[in-house]
N, C-alpha and C positions, 0 to 999 in steps of 0.2 A: 485223872486228866480232866481239865476243864474245857468245855467247848467254847470257842471264840466266835462271835458273830461279827461279820463284816458286811458293810453295805457299799455297793458300787453305785456309780452314777445311774446305771440302767435300772437299779433296784430302788430308786428314790421313792419314798413314800409321799402320798398326797392326802389332803384333807378337804372335804367338802364343807363350804360355808354358805349359809343363807343370808342374803343381804336385803335390806329395804332402804331406799333413799327417797326423800321428798325434796324437791327444789322449787324455787320461785324465780321466774324471769324478771327482768327489769320492768316489763309491761304488766306484771301481776299474774301471769299464768302460773299455775301450780301443777306439778306432775309428780306422781309417785310411781316407782317401779320396784319390782322384787324379782330376784333370781337366785340361782345357786351357782357358785364358782368353785372350781377345784383348783387348789393351790399346792405347790410343793412345800416341803419343810423349809423353814427359814423365811417364808413370805410373811411380811409384816402387816399389821392392821393398817398402817399408813399407806402401804403399797396397794392394799385392797381398796381403800378409800379412793386413791388416785385413779385406779383402774375403773371403778364405777363412775366417778365424777367425770372422767374424760368422755364416757359414753353420753352423758347428759350434755356436756359442752359441744360435742359433735352435732347433736340434734338441735340445741337451742342457742348456741353461741354464748358469749360472755356479755355482761356479768350475770352470774347466777348466785343465788343465796341458798345454802343448804339449810333446810328447816328441820330435817330429821335424817339420821343415819344409824343403822343398826346392823351389826355383823355378829353372827353366832354360829358355832359348829352345827352342821345340819344332822344332828342326831338327838334322840331323846334320852 
């Protein structure tokens, strides 16, 4: 007999990612931030970018130019 593995919504796995983003405002200010986010399976790189970018927009407004963005699993 073979064991079957099932996953319910309450058992959804997550992964931690470390991100770094640098933006420049229209008046030339440059800001770099870094943090760790924990995302559920199925979360896309584009979704992570939007999540991070919205934080900068909330603080600095628009327009913003992204100078650098990096997203990597937070493990060695």
